[in-house]
Backbone as CSV, one residue per row, in Angstrom:
resi,resn,N_x,N_y,N_z,CA_x,CA_y,CA_z,C_x,C_y,C_z
1,UNK,3.952,-5.560,40.443,3.177,-4.995,39.333,2.636,-6.126,38.456
2,UNK,1.347,-6.049,38.077,0.719,-7.069,37.256,1.314,-7.073,35.843
3,UNK,1.464,-8.274,35.282,1.965,-8.391,33.925,0.968,-7.799,32.928
4,UNK,1.482,-7.222,31.855,0.621,-6.742,30.778,0.072,-7.946,30.021
5,UNK,-1.233,-7.990,29.853,-1.879,-9.091,29.141,-1.979,-8.721,27.656
6,UNK,-1.242,-9.454,26.823,-1.181,-9.175,25.390,-2.108,-10.132,24.652
7,UNK,-3.134,-9.616,24.027,-4.055,-10.435,23.252,-3.489,-10.729,21.876
8,UNK,-3.655,-11.979,21.439,-3.137,-12.383,20.137,-3.966,-13.517,19.557
9,UNK,-4.034,-13.573,18.228,-4.573,-14.750,17.579,-3.562,-15.890,17.742
10,UNK,-3.991,-17.108,17.401,-3.157,-18.279,17.696,-2.375,-18.816,16.508
11,UNK,-2.465,-18.174,15.353,-1.708,-18.657,14.207,-0.221,-18.481,14.467
12,UNK,0.591,-19.220,13.725,2.040,-19.154,13.912,2.568,-17.734,13.683
13,UNK,2.039,-17.054,12.654,2.497,-15.699,12.352,2.040,-14.710,13.425
14,UNK,0.799,-14.844,13.878,0.298,-13.952,14.927,1.110,-14.117,16.211
15,UNK,1.462,-15.352,16.531,2.258,-15.598,17.735,3.671,-15.043,17.584
16,UNK,4.211,-15.097,16.372,5.515,-14.470,16.137,5.425,-12.982,16.429
17,UNK,4.370,-12.354,15.950,4.190,-10.915,16.153,4.053,-10.579,17.639
18,UNK,3.217,-11.326,18.332,2.979,-11.054,19.750,4.225,-11.323,20.586
19,UNK,4.947,-12.392,20.245,6.175,-12.715,20.976,7.234,-11.643,20.756
20,UNK,7.286,-11.092,19.545,8.220,-10.000,19.255,7.917,-8.796,20.130
21,UNK,6.634,-8.468,20.255,6.235,-7.366,21.142,6.622,-7.681,22.582
22,UNK,6.369,-8.904,22.994,6.701,-9.326,24.357,8.196,-9.187,24.618
23,UNK,9.020,-9.569,23.643,10.476,-9.470,23.808,10.942,-8.018,23.867
24,UNK,10.318,-7.148,23.071,10.671,-5.723,23.103,10.348,-5.117,24.466
25,UNK,9.224,-5.534,25.042,8.865,-5.055,26.386,9.861,-5.580,27.419
26,UNK,10.248,-6.853,27.277,11.184,-7.453,28.226,12.518,-6.717,28.225
27,UNK,12.937,-6.250,27.034,14.187,-5.486,26.945,14.108,-4.186,27.734
28,UNK,12.894,-3.703,27.940,12.682,-2.478,28.716,12.320,-2.786,30.175
29,UNK,12.418,-4.068,30.551,12.132,-4.459,31.921,10.659,-4.560,32.242
30,UNK,9.810,-4.715,31.219,8.361,-4.781,31.420,7.889,-6.211,31.199
31,UNK,7.245,-6.798,32.195,6.776,-8.178,32.100,5.411,-8.245,31.436
32,UNK,5.182,-9.335,30.685,3.905,-9.499,29.993,3.590,-10.978,29.820
33,UNK,2.350,-11.259,29.436,1.923,-12.623,29.140,0.994,-12.598,27.934
34,UNK,0.974,-13.707,27.182,0.136,-13.789,25.995,-1.212,-14.416,26.331
35,UNK,-2.261,-13.841,25.760,-3.611,-14.377,25.903,-4.117,-14.707,24.501
36,UNK,-4.403,-15.996,24.234,-4.807,-16.437,22.902,-6.312,-16.234,22.707
37,UNK,-6.681,-15.610,21.579,-8.081,-15.343,21.260,-8.316,-15.694,19.794
38,UNK,-9.395,-16.407,19.520,-9.689,-16.829,18.154,-10.581,-15.808,17.460
39,UNK,-10.220,-15.458,16.218,-11.005,-14.489,15.456,-11.904,-15.192,14.460
40,UNK,-12.913,-14.449,13.968,-13.810,-15.010,12.949,-13.043,-15.350,11.685
41,UNK,-12.036,-14.555,11.357,-11.235,-14.809,10.169,-10.465,-16.110,10.243
42,UNK,-10.130,-16.537,11.467,-9.428,-17.810,11.641,-10.382,-18.994,11.516
43,UNK,-11.651,-18.768,11.884,-12.642,-19.846,11.867,-13.165,-20.081,10.459
44,UNK,-13.486,-18.984,9.748,-14.061,-19.078,8.402,-12.937,-19.129,7.387
45,UNK,-12.715,-20.288,6.785,-11.575,-20.469,5.882,-11.977,-20.762,4.441
46,UNK,-13.268,-21.017,4.194,-13.663,-21.484,2.865,-14.391,-20.429,2.038
47,UNK,-14.401,-19.167,2.514,-15.088,-18.085,1.804,-14.102,-16.958,1.577
48,UNK,-14.057,-16.388,0.358,-13.163,-15.247,0.117,-13.460,-14.109,1.084
49,UNK,-12.411,-13.414,1.508,-12.567,-12.360,2.504,-13.597,-11.319,2.091
50,UNK,-13.554,-10.886,0.822,-14.442,-9.810,0.400,-15.906,-10.255,0.349
51,UNK,-16.161,-11.569,0.351,-17.534,-12.056,0.324,-18.121,-12.205,1.723
52,UNK,-17.267,-12.273,2.735,-17.766,-12.418,4.107,-18.424,-11.135,4.571
53,UNK,-17.841,-9.997,4.156,-18.464,-8.707,4.416,-18.398,-8.248,5.854
54,UNK,-17.417,-8.685,6.598,-17.293,-8.291,7.996,-16.099,-7.361,8.171
55,UNK,-16.352,-6.172,8.724,-15.271,-5.245,9.021,-14.515,-5.740,10.248
56,UNK,-13.190,-5.743,10.177,-12.400,-6.209,11.309,-12.506,-7.698,11.520
57,UNK,-12.527,-8.438,10.419,-12.710,-9.881,10.494,-11.685,-10.557,11.392
58,UNK,-10.436,-10.085,11.340,-9.368,-10.675,12.138,-9.127,-9.927,13.450
59,UNK,-9.839,-8.831,13.666,-9.520,-7.982,14.814,-10.645,-7.813,15.825
60,UNK,-11.895,-8.033,15.431,-13.013,-7.715,16.308,-12.998,-8.504,17.613
61,UNK,-12.668,-9.798,17.546,-12.649,-10.599,18.768,-11.635,-10.052,19.768
62,UNK,-10.495,-9.597,19.264,-9.484,-9.005,20.137,-9.954,-7.652,20.671
63,UNK,-10.615,-6.875,19.815,-11.155,-5.595,20.266,-12.174,-5.801,21.388
64,UNK,-13.032,-6.812,21.211,-14.047,-7.087,22.228,-13.396,-7.467,23.557
65,UNK,-12.361,-8.301,23.485,-11.654,-8.696,24.707,-10.998,-7.495,25.367
66,UNK,-10.484,-6.586,24.563,-9.849,-5.383,25.090,-10.877,-4.487,25.769
67,UNK,-12.000,-4.280,25.117,-13.042,-3.419,25.674,-13.680,-4.029,26.920
68,UNK,-13.630,-5.366,27.017,-14.186,-6.059,28.192,-13.151,-6.259,29.288
69,UNK,-11.963,-5.636,29.118,-10.886,-5.693,30.111,-10.363,-7.108,30.357
70,UNK,-10.485,-7.959,29.347,-9.915,-9.301,29.446,-8.426,-9.288,29.091
71,UNK,-7.998,-8.280,28.356,-6.600,-8.075,27.989,-6.285,-6.587,28.121
72,UNK,-5.000,-6.253,28.158,-4.595,-4.849,28.270,-4.254,-4.236,26.914
73,UNK,-3.919,-5.098,25.949,-3.569,-4.626,24.624,-3.742,-5.784,23.655
74,UNK,-3.681,-5.477,22.371,-3.768,-6.516,21.347,-2.747,-6.223,20.270
75,UNK,-2.204,-7.291,19.701,-1.214,-7.163,18.625,-1.873,-7.564,17.316
76,UNK,-1.710,-6.719,16.297,-2.327,-6.965,14.999,-1.335,-6.757,13.869
77,UNK,-1.586,-7.425,12.762,-1.010,-7.000,11.500,-1.802,-5.769,11.106
78,UNK,-1.132,-4.639,10.931,-1.843,-3.374,10.771,-2.757,-3.366,9.554
79,UNK,-2.408,-4.119,8.521,-3.251,-4.106,7.315,-4.605,-4.767,7.571
80,UNK,-4.740,-5.531,8.674,-6.014,-6.160,9.017,-6.957,-5.219,9.762
81,UNK,-6.433,-4.098,10.244,-7.260,-3.175,11.018,-8.281,-2.469,10.137
82,UNK,-9.495,-2.240,10.641,-10.438,-1.387,9.911,-9.827,-0.004,9.708
83,UNK,-10.232,0.684,8.651,-9.657,2.001,8.374,-9.997,3.012,9.464
84,UNK,-11.111,2.778,10.173,-11.469,3.609,11.327,-11.583,2.707,12.551
85,UNK,-10.797,2.979,13.569,-10.812,2.156,14.775,-12.029,2.466,15.645
86,UNK,-12.344,1.548,16.544,-13.368,1.797,17.559,-12.995,3.057,18.321
87,UNK,-13.978,3.851,18.685,-13.735,5.159,19.300,-12.966,5.076,20.615
88,UNK,-12.970,3.897,21.266,-12.287,3.757,22.553,-10.917,3.096,22.415
89,UNK,-10.489,2.837,21.176,-9.230,2.117,20.943,-8.265,2.978,20.131
90,UNK,-6.984,2.947,20.506,-5.949,3.685,19.788,-4.776,2.760,19.451
91,UNK,-3.998,3.159,18.453,-2.739,2.469,18.182,-1.691,3.026,19.140
92,UNK,-1.127,2.147,19.963,-0.161,2.581,20.975,1.276,2.472,20.486
93,UNK,1.521,1.591,19.496,2.890,1.422,19.002,2.888,0.790,17.627
94,UNK,3.804,1.264,16.775,4.102,0.644,15.488,5.495,0.029,15.599
95,UNK,5.638,-1.230,15.222,6.967,-1.835,15.175,7.645,-1.488,13.852
96,UNK,8.947,-1.644,13.796,9.689,-1.361,12.562,9.100,-2.185,11.414
97,UNK,8.857,-1.528,10.318,8.214,-2.182,9.188,9.137,-3.203,8.521
98,UNK,8.552,-4.349,8.207,9.257,-5.360,7.421,9.045,-5.041,5.941
99,UNK,9.790,-5.700,5.072,9.648,-5.528,3.629,8.171,-5.653,3.233
100,UNK,7.563,-4.596,2.652,6.123,-4.612,2.403,5.697,-5.249,1.087
101,UNK,6.621,-5.768,0.299,6.272,-6.265,-1.028,5.429,-7.542,-0.993
102,UNK,4.688,-7.747,-2.076,4.044,-9.029,-2.312,5.038,-9.930,-3.038
103,UNK,4.877,-11.234,-2.854,5.760,-12.200,-3.511,4.907,-13.314,-4.110
104,UNK,5.264,-13.725,-5.322,4.619,-14.868,-5.947,5.476,-16.094,-5.675
105,UNK,4.927,-17.058,-4.943,5.613,-18.326,-4.710,5.179,-19.278,-5.818
106,UNK,6.149,-19.811,-6.555,5.869,-20.611,-7.753,6.205,-22.086,-7.531
107,UNK,5.647,-22.918,-8.389,5.962,-24.346,-8.353,7.090,-24.678,-9.315
108,UNK,7.317,-23.786,-10.291,8.427,-23.937,-11.228,9.028,-22.552,-11.459
109,UNK,9.956,-22.434,-12.365,10.528,-21.133,-12.684,9.424,-20.185,-13.157
110,UNK,9.340,-19.007,-12.534,8.271,-18.060,-12.852,8.300,-17.627,-14.308
111,UNK,9.491,-17.504,-14.877,9.620,-17.010,-16.247,8.876,-17.891,-17.236
112,UNK,8.656,-19.150,-16.895,7.984,-20.073,-17.807,6.575,-19.631,-18.154
113,UNK,5.882,-18.971,-17.250,4.506,-18.568,-17.531,4.279,-17.058,-17.445
114,UNK,5.284,-16.300,-17.052,5.133,-14.841,-16.978,5.698,-14.131,-18.212
115,UNK,6.480,-14.821,-18.992,7.131,-14.183,-20.130,6.441,-14.488,-21.455
116,UNK,5.264,-15.113,-21.384,4.537,-15.402,-22.621,3.045,-15.186,-22.389
117,UNK,2.243,-15.472,-23.391,0.805,-15.222,-23.315,0.007,-16.440,-22.873
118,UNK,0.689,-17.460,-22.400,-0.018,-18.660,-21.962,-0.845,-18.381,-20.712
119,UNK,-1.936,-19.117,-20.574,-2.759,-18.981,-19.376,-2.020,-19.587,-18.182
120,UNK,-2.263,-19.042,-17.012,-1.709,-19.588,-15.770,-2.760,-19.453,-14.686
121,UNK,-2.682,-20.289,-13.678,-3.612,-20.230,-12.553,-2.859,-19.747,-11.322
122,UNK,-3.318,-18.622,-10.782,-2.677,-17.985,-9.634,-3.663,-17.938,-8.474
123,UNK,-3.189,-18.278,-7.285,-4.052,-18.336,-6.107,-3.814,-17.159,-5.177
124,UNK,-4.896,-16.557,-4.709,-4.826,-15.495,-3.702,-6.206,-15.268,-3.118
125,UNK,-6.251,-14.934,-1.835,-7.514,-14.592,-1.200,-7.745,-13.094,-1.155
126,UNK,-6.844,-12.324,-1.757,-6.896,-10.860,-1.695,-7.497,-10.285,-2.964
127,UNK,-8.571,-9.515,-2.834,-9.184,-8.879,-3.993,-8.239,-7.835,-4.589
128,UNK,-7.406,-7.220,-3.760,-6.422,-6.238,-4.261,-5.388,-6.925,-5.139
129,UNK,-4.832,-8.027,-4.664,-3.835,-8.748,-5.459,-4.455,-9.288,-6.746
130,UNK,-5.661,-9.810,-6.639,-6.347,-10.324,-7.821,-6.518,-9.225,-8.857
131,UNK,-6.985,-8.058,-8.441,-7.249,-6.963,-9.365,-5.972,-6.499,-10.063
132,UNK,-4.899,-6.328,-9.296,-3.662,-5.848,-9.893,-3.031,-6.907,-10.793
133,UNK,-3.184,-8.178,-10.412,-2.626,-9.241,-11.248,-3.372,-9.319,-12.578
134,UNK,-4.707,-9.254,-12.531,-5.498,-9.336,-13.756,-5.267,-8.135,-14.660
135,UNK,-4.938,-6.999,-14.069,-4.629,-5.827,-14.877,-3.385,-6.061,-15.726
136,UNK,-2.451,-6.820,-15.178,-1.202,-7.130,-15.877,-1.340,-8.378,-16.762
137,UNK,-2.059,-9.386,-16.250,-2.216,-10.653,-16.959,-3.707,-11.006,-17.062
138,UNK,-4.452,-10.337,-17.946,-5.905,-10.576,-18.027,-6.269,-11.985,-18.472
139,UNK,-5.333,-12.715,-19.075,-5.612,-14.079,-19.531,-5.396,-15.129,-18.443
140,UNK,-4.870,-14.714,-17.272,-4.647,-15.671,-16.184,-5.936,-15.953,-15.420
141,UNK,-5.983,-17.108,-14.791,-7.114,-17.495,-13.955,-6.728,-17.319,-12.496
142,UNK,-7.558,-16.601,-11.733,-7.291,-16.371,-10.305,-8.246,-17.225,-9.475
143,UNK,-7.712,-17.977,-8.528,-8.529,-18.820,-7.655,-8.351,-18.380,-6.210
144,UNK,-9.379,-18.640,-5.409,-9.340,-18.202,-4.013,-8.420,-19.081,-3.173
145,UNK,-7.719,-18.441,-2.244,-6.817,-19.167,-1.332,-6.879,-18.507,0.031
146,UNK,-7.319,-19.257,1.028,-7.411,-18.760,2.399,-6.634,-19.666,3.330
147,UNK,-6.432,-19.192,4.569,-5.753,-19.994,5.576,-4.462,-19.341,6.032
148,UNK,-3.830,-19.924,7.052,-2.555,-19.387,7.508,-1.472,-19.696,6.472
149,UNK,-0.285,-19.174,6.683,0.774,-19.291,5.684,1.081,-20.750,5.364
150,UNK,1.261,-21.577,6.381,1.580,-22.991,6.159,0.478,-23.690,5.373
151,UNK,-0.767,-23.402,5.728,-1.898,-24.048,5.052,-1.965,-23.628,3.584
152,UNK,-1.690,-22.368,3.306,-1.723,-21.897,1.916,-0.595,-22.516,1.089
153,UNK,0.574,-22.669,1.683,1.680,-23.304,0.967,1.364,-24.766,0.654
154,UNK,0.719,-25.452,1.586,0.336,-26.849,1.359,-0.699,-26.946,0.246
155,UNK,-1.650,-25.999,0.226,-2.666,-25.998,-0.830,-2.034,-25.740,-2.190
156,UNK,-1.037,-24.864,-2.215,-0.333,-24.588,-3.465,0.314,-25.864,-4.005
157,UNK,0.976,-26.593,-3.130,1.655,-27.823,-3.545,0.677,-28.924,-3.945
158,UNK,-0.527,-28.886,-3.349,-1.499,-29.957,-3.587,-2.366,-29.709,-4.816
159,UNK,-2.346,-28.498,-5.351,-3.216,-28.161,-6.469,-2.415,-27.876,-7.735
160,UNK,-3.110,-27.931,-8.844,-2.477,-27.706,-10.141,-2.437,-26.205,-10.458
161,UNK,-1.838,-25.448,-9.565,-1.697,-24.001,-9.745,-0.251,-23.683,-10.102
162,UNK,-0.067,-22.567,-10.785,1.290,-22.144,-11.132,1.971,-21.407,-9.979
163,UNK,1.173,-20.714,-9.173,1.759,-19.970,-8.068,0.707,-19.382,-7.159
164,UNK,1.130,-18.844,-6.040,0.245,-18.183,-5.079,0.943,-16.933,-4.555
165,UNK,0.152,-15.891,-4.294,0.712,-14.613,-3.873,0.615,-14.482,-2.356
166,UNK,1.722,-14.061,-1.743,1.813,-13.887,-0.288,2.373,-12.507,0.022
167,UNK,2.197,-12.083,1.254,2.955,-10.935,1.764,4.352,-11.442,2.117
168,UNK,5.351,-10.834,1.531,6.726,-11.290,1.762,7.097,-11.205,3.243
169,UNK,6.552,-10.213,3.936,6.863,-10.037,5.357,6.521,-11.287,6.160
170,UNK,5.389,-11.915,5.842,4.989,-13.109,6.574,5.946,-14.255,6.378
171,UNK,6.409,-14.441,5.145,7.361,-15.516,4.878,8.684,-15.260,5.594
172,UNK,9.149,-14.014,5.557,10.415,-13.685,6.225,10.330,-13.932,7.718
173,UNK,9.220,-13.515,8.311,9.084,-13.657,9.761,9.021,-15.117,10.192
174,UNK,8.507,-15.973,9.309,8.426,-17.399,9.623,9.632,-18.169,9.092
175,UNK,10.595,-17.420,8.539,11.840,-18.014,8.037,11.573,-19.050,6.946
176,UNK,10.622,-18.694,6.055,10.277,-19.568,4.937,10.965,-19.039,3.675
177,UNK,11.710,-19.933,3.000,12.468,-19.533,1.811,12.062,-20.433,0.640
178,UNK,11.072,-20.004,-0.163,10.626,-20.841,-1.278,11.712,-21.018,-2.338
179,UNK,11.682,-22.165,-3.008,12.686,-22.444,-4.034,12.482,-21.567,-5.258
180,UNK,11.218,-21.433,-5.660,10.900,-20.618,-6.828,10.002,-19.465,-6.398
181,UNK,10.382,-18.260,-6.772,9.587,-17.099,-6.387,9.837,-15.952,-7.362
182,UNK,8.956,-14.953,-7.275,9.045,-13.799,-8.170,8.422,-12.605,-7.458
183,UNK,9.082,-11.450,-7.522,8.538,-10.231,-6.928,7.846,-9.413,-8.025
184,UNK,6.518,-9.346,-8.017,5.796,-8.548,-9.013,5.872,-7.058,-8.655
185,UNK,6.847,-6.365,-9.232,7.128,-5.002,-8.803,6.075,-3.995,-9.239
186,UNK,5.110,-4.420,-10.049,4.030,-3.508,-10.430,2.893,-3.499,-9.398
187,UNK,2.904,-4.428,-8.456,1.844,-4.497,-7.450,2.134,-3.521,-6.309
188,UNK,1.173,-2.647,-6.024,1.262,-1.743,-4.874,0.697,-2.481,-3.662
189,UNK,1.453,-2.607,-2.581,0.977,-3.393,-1.429,-0.225,-2.764,-0.732
190,UNK,-0.837,-3.532,0.126,-1.955,-3.026,0.917,-1.477,-1.934,1.866
191,UNK,-2.333,-0.960,2.173,-1.959,0.029,3.180,-1.509,-0.653,4.473
192,UNK,-0.360,-0.246,4.988,0.200,-0.761,6.250,0.726,-2.183,6.151
193,UNK,0.914,-2.711,4.946,1.449,-4.068,4.819,2.869,-4.138,5.391
194,UNK,3.138,-5.200,6.137,4.439,-5.379,6.757,4.591,-4.715,8.115
195,UNK,3.502,-4.112,8.616,3.563,-3.368,9.885,2.797,-4.110,10.976
196,UNK,3.448,-4.307,12.110,2.806,-4.859,13.305,2.502,-3.712,14.252
197,UNK,1.283,-3.684,14.773,0.896,-2.619,15.709,0.351,-3.206,17.003
198,UNK,0.418,-2.390,18.029,-0.195,-2.715,19.321,-1.289,-1.697,19.573
199,UNK,-2.471,-2.177,19.918,-3.570,-1.266,20.258,-3.932,-1.434,21.725
200,UNK,-4.449,-0.366,22.314,-4.920,-0.421,23.698,-6.102,0.526,23.834
201,UNK,-6.707,0.534,24.995,-7.844,1.439,25.220,-7.344,2.874,25.335
202,UNK,-8.110,3.789,24.793,-7.725,5.193,24.759,-7.527,5.756,26.165
203,UNK,-8.330,5.304,27.124,-8.235,5.857,28.478,-7.214,5.123,29.355
204,UNK,-6.542,4.107,28.796,-5.530,3.366,29.551,-4.156,4.003,29.295
205,UNK,-3.931,5.138,29.899,-2.692,5.886,29.651,-1.463,5.149,30.177
206,UNK,-1.628,4.347,31.210,-0.492,3.604,31.762,0.063,2.625,30.741
207,UNK,-0.842,1.849,30.103,-0.397,0.907,29.082,0.148,1.634,27.863
208,UNK,-0.529,2.695,27.455,-0.093,3.458,26.277,1.314,4.010,26.469
209,UNK,1.621,4.475,27.652,2.951,5.032,27.927,4.033,3.960,27.832
210,UNK,3.704,2.744,28.255,4.682,1.655,28.179,5.008,1.335,26.721
211,UNK,3.992,1.339,25.869,4.224,0.989,24.472,4.824,2.134,23.665
212,UNK,4.688,3.337,24.140,5.312,4.466,23.450,6.827,4.290,23.382
213,UNK,7.372,3.552,24.349,8.819,3.327,24.411,9.305,2.511,23.219
214,UNK,8.450,1.617,22.692,8.886,0.748,21.596,8.332,1.206,20.242
215,UNK,7.665,2.332,20.198,7.101,2.828,18.946,8.206,3.269,17.988
216,UNK,8.077,2.887,16.701,9.037,3.293,15.665,8.407,4.430,14.865
217,UNK,8.888,5.645,15.077,8.246,6.837,14.535,8.184,6.861,13.003
218,UNK,9.261,6.518,12.270,9.152,6.528,10.805,8.048,5.597,10.291
219,UNK,7.923,4.419,10.900,6.851,3.505,10.498,5.491,4.080,10.842
220,UNK,5.391,4.726,11.993,4.126,5.350,12.390,3.710,6.418,11.377
221,UNK,4.672,7.185,10.884,4.378,8.258,9.930,3.877,7.683,8.599
222,UNK,4.621,6.748,8.032,4.222,6.209,6.724,2.905,5.446,6.814
223,UNK,2.716,4.724,7.903,1.466,3.973,8.071,0.282,4.917,8.229
224,UNK,0.480,6.029,8.925,-0.591,7.014,9.091,-1.024,7.571,7.745
225,UNK,-0.063,7.884,6.880,-0.384,8.400,5.544,-1.230,7.388,4.773
226,UNK,-0.804,6.139,4.785,-1.502,5.099,4.033,-2.911,4.861,4.574
227,UNK,-3.046,4.827,5.896,-4.354,4.579,6.483,-5.279,5.783,6.348
228,UNK,-4.726,6.984,6.344,-5.530,8.177,6.081,-6.161,8.086,4.695
229,UNK,-5.348,7.703,3.717,-5.854,7.568,2.349,-6.939,6.493,2.280
230,UNK,-6.694,5.341,2.910,-7.656,4.240,2.907,-8.981,4.685,3.527
231,UNK,-8.898,5.384,4.653,-10.118,5.842,5.334,-10.898,6.834,4.470
232,UNK,-10.204,7.782,3.858,-10.873,8.781,3.022,-11.477,8.158,1.767
233,UNK,-10.853,7.090,1.287,-11.405,6.370,0.145,-12.606,5.512,0.544
234,UNK,-12.873,5.441,1.853,-13.948,4.613,2.386,-13.733,3.161,1.991
235,UNK,-12.465,2.762,2.054,-12.130,1.387,1.696,-11.700,0.603,2.913
236,UNK,-12.197,-0.603,3.052,-11.812,-1.447,4.179,-10.551,-2.225,3.864
237,UNK,-10.195,-3.117,4.774,-8.948,-3.872,4.615,-9.031,-4.926,3.517
238,UNK,-10.230,-5.121,2.920,-10.342,-6.085,1.817,-10.667,-5.390,0.499
239,UNK,-10.477,-4.068,0.421,-10.748,-3.324,-0.807,-9.585,-3.448,-1.788
240,UNK,-9.849,-3.269,-3.097,-8.774,-3.314,-4.100,-7.990,-2.003,-4.140
241,UNK,-7.434,-1.645,-2.978,-6.699,-0.391,-2.829,-5.279,-0.699,-2.363
242,UNK,-4.300,-0.157,-3.059,-2.914,-0.268,-2.652,-2.380,1.098,-2.261
243,UNK,-1.470,1.131,-1.293,-0.878,2.402,-0.863,0.429,2.124,-0.140
244,UNK,1.483,2.825,-0.544,2.778,2.650,0.114,3.495,3.995,0.187
245,UNK,3.853,4.394,1.395,4.584,5.643,1.624,6.004,5.320,2.072
246,UNK,6.964,6.107,1.602,8.367,5.905,1.964,9.015,7.241,2.274
247,UNK,9.800,7.271,3.338,10.514,8.489,3.726,11.862,8.507,3.021
248,UNK,12.157,9.624,2.392,13.423,9.814,1.690,14.003,11.156,2.139
249,UNK,14.925,11.101,3.106,15.504,12.319,3.699,14.385,13.148,4.306
250,UNK,14.177,14.372,3.817,13.153,15.260,4.384,11.866,15.244,3.573
251,UNK,11.739,14.252,2.693,10.529,14.140,1.885,9.858,12.794,2.130
252,UNK,8.596,12.737,1.771,7.872,11.472,1.845,7.212,11.233,0.499
253,UNK,7.485,10.069,-0.085,6.910,9.672,-1.367,5.754,8.719,-1.135
254,UNK,4.708,8.877,-1.946,3.493,8.107,-1.712,2.917,7.624,-3.041
255,UNK,2.794,6.303,-3.168,2.203,5.695,-4.357,0.888,5.029,-3.987
256,UNK,-0.138,5.276,-4.796,-1.451,4.680,-4.538,-1.959,3.980,-5.793
257,UNK,-2.823,2.990,-5.587,-3.441,2.277,-6.700,-4.853,1.872,-6.301
258,UNK,-5.813,2.163,-7.156,-7.207,1.778,-6.934,-7.682,1.070,-8.190
259,UNK,-8.192,-0.145,-8.043,-8.568,-0.975,-9.176,-10.003,-1.467,-9.048
260,UNK,-10.627,-1.727,-10.186,-11.836,-2.537,-10.180,-11.406,-3.982,-9.943
261,UNK,-12.324,-4.824,-9.497,-11.933,-6.181,-9.112,-11.417,-7.011,-10.274
262,UNK,-11.828,-6.676,-11.504,-11.334,-7.431,-12.654,-10.099,-6.796,-13.283
263,UNK,-9.622,-5.691,-12.691,-8.398,-5.063,-13.159,-8.537,-4.190,-14.389
264,UNK,-9.747,-4.043,-14.920,-9.917,-3.273,-16.160,-9.909,-1.765,-15.927
265,UNK,-10.413,-1.327,-14.786,-10.382,0.091,-14.426,-9.338,0.306,-13.346
266,UNK,-8.513,1.337,-13.502,-7.495,1.569,-12.479,-7.086,3.032,-12.434
267,UNK,-6.670,3.438,-11.248,-6.065,4.750,-11.026,-4.795,4.502,-10.234
268,UNK,-3.668,4.868,-10.793,-2.386,4.682,-10.111,-1.610,5.988,-10.186
269,UNK,-1.268,6.556,-9.014,-0.659,7.883,-8.958,0.491,7.926,-7.963
270,UNK,1.371,8.908,-8.157,2.498,9.138,-7.259,2.397,10.555,-6.697
271,UNK,2.683,10.686,-5.393,2.647,11.988,-4.722,3.924,12.167,-3.910
272,UNK,4.233,13.412,-3.635,5.409,13.731,-2.831,5.112,14.954,-1.980
273,UNK,5.629,14.957,-0.752,5.433,16.100,0.142,6.627,16.192,1.078
274,UNK,6.777,17.346,1.702,7.817,17.479,2.715,7.407,16.654,3.926
275,UNK,8.385,16.091,4.608,8.106,15.206,5.729,7.298,15.902,6.817
276,UNK,7.547,17.179,7.018,6.843,17.893,8.089,5.346,18.052,7.806
277,UNK,4.954,17.844,6.550,3.537,17.963,6.188,2.926,16.603,5.852
278,UNK,3.496,15.550,6.419,3.032,14.197,6.097,1.559,14.004,6.422
279,UNK,1.071,14.690,7.461,-0.313,14.481,7.894,-1.346,15.023,6.903
280,UNK,-0.895,15.716,5.865,-1.810,16.223,4.834,-1.760,15.368,3.557
281,UNK,-0.811,14.443,3.504,-0.556,13.724,2.265,-1.671,12.743,1.912
282,UNK,-2.245,12.103,2.904,-3.338,11.175,2.636,-4.515,11.874,1.986
283,UNK,-4.844,13.059,2.503,-5.952,13.841,1.935,-5.607,14.346,0.539
284,UNK,-4.349,14.733,0.340,-3.909,15.189,-0.982,-4.038,14.069,-2.012
285,UNK,-3.624,12.871,-1.613,-3.713,11.731,-2.513,-5.164,11.368,-2.809
286,UNK,-6.004,11.453,-1.792,-7.425,11.165,-1.999,-8.040,12.138,-2.994
287,UNK,-7.707,13.404,-2.863,-8.241,14.417,-3.778,-7.777,14.150,-5.209
288,UNK,-6.487,13.845,-5.354,-5.955,13.564,-6.678,-6.540,12.305,-7.286
289,UNK,-6.691,11.270,-6.445,-7.242,10.009,-6.935,-8.708,10.167,-7.314
290,UNK,-9.452,10.932,-6.519,-10.872,11.166,-6.816,-11.039,11.882,-8.150
291,UNK,-10.152,12.821,-8.424,-10.210,13.558,-9.682,-9.976,12.655,-10.887
292,UNK,-9.284,11.528,-10.665,-9.006,10.575,-11.740,-10.033,9.435,-11.793
293,UNK,-11.057,9.491,-10.917,-12.126,8.496,-10.964,-12.025,7.365,-9.964
294,UNK,-11.082,7.470,-8.995,-10.881,6.367,-8.050,-12.080,6.172,-7.122
295,UNK,-12.682,7.260,-6.667,-13.839,7.146,-5.779,-14.993,6.455,-6.507
296,UNK,-15.159,6.796,-7.772,-16.220,6.180,-8.558,-16.009,4.675,-8.681
297,UNK,-14.745,4.247,-8.809,-14.441,2.818,-8.897,-14.877,2.102,-7.619
298,UNK,-14.523,2.670,-6.459,-14.869,2.049,-5.179,-16.380,2.042,-4.967
299,UNK,-17.050,3.143,-5.309,-18.497,3.205,-5.129,-19.209,2.193,-6.009
300,UNK,-18.679,1.963,-7.204,-19.269,0.979,-8.105,-19.181,-0.430,-7.506
301,UNK,-18.072,-0.702,-6.811,-17.911,-2.015,-6.184,-18.939,-2.240,-5.095
302,UNK,-19.277,-1.156,-4.405,-20.241,-1.291,-3.305,-21.669,-1.496,-3.811
């Protein structure tokens, strides 16, 4: 039997994700090999993501390889996926979600500049993180930061910045433990943050069946709720939209946040539903958020 060809970007974090998928398949007796593919997001490093204006910046090259039968599947950080997938591509598996929080990596004790009104310079390439940070600290200066995790940490150390914001999941997966850090608990993470997914062609039922074995259903449920909301909001993976769903016994709790890019306008709401009706929660949240002006905020950005 031919090995499953797993498409992956070549960054250290992407390879960790793809290797994890490969190991999960190996535990089930399924052989695979990695195929390295470079994305536009990896090539373009000096422009903020929201200014590039490309949907699927980190995923399109892999999608193209999949559709051209150069690979059998692709591994992605789910938050990088467009809110609506290509009509011939499906998510075949969600891996167990890692801690979805954002983390501020600091150069000194965070309390020195977070507990007073002094100005601070914070680095991030995410318009969502920028918006939520400015909503809390309007006197801070936000600067753009792009690149893989190692490159961003080096830039932080090389510049006169107070800190930089990362997805905590990425640091954990790379076994990076910063000396000074702070968890900004008011920040709502990106939809599907901390989730690794495998996609394959919709008509490739053989590959899809293999990945169904490693699918983590609770993660699939919460991620579906978050991505449903993102899609209905007509927001891409670089929009100032936060969404996090959590299963609690037979209920599912859902927090959403929609901000203007400068943080001055915001809609932040909490929803709850029975677990069996999770597939309606994204639409419920969209309706509630729209009533509070969230759709108008996103349309104004466009």
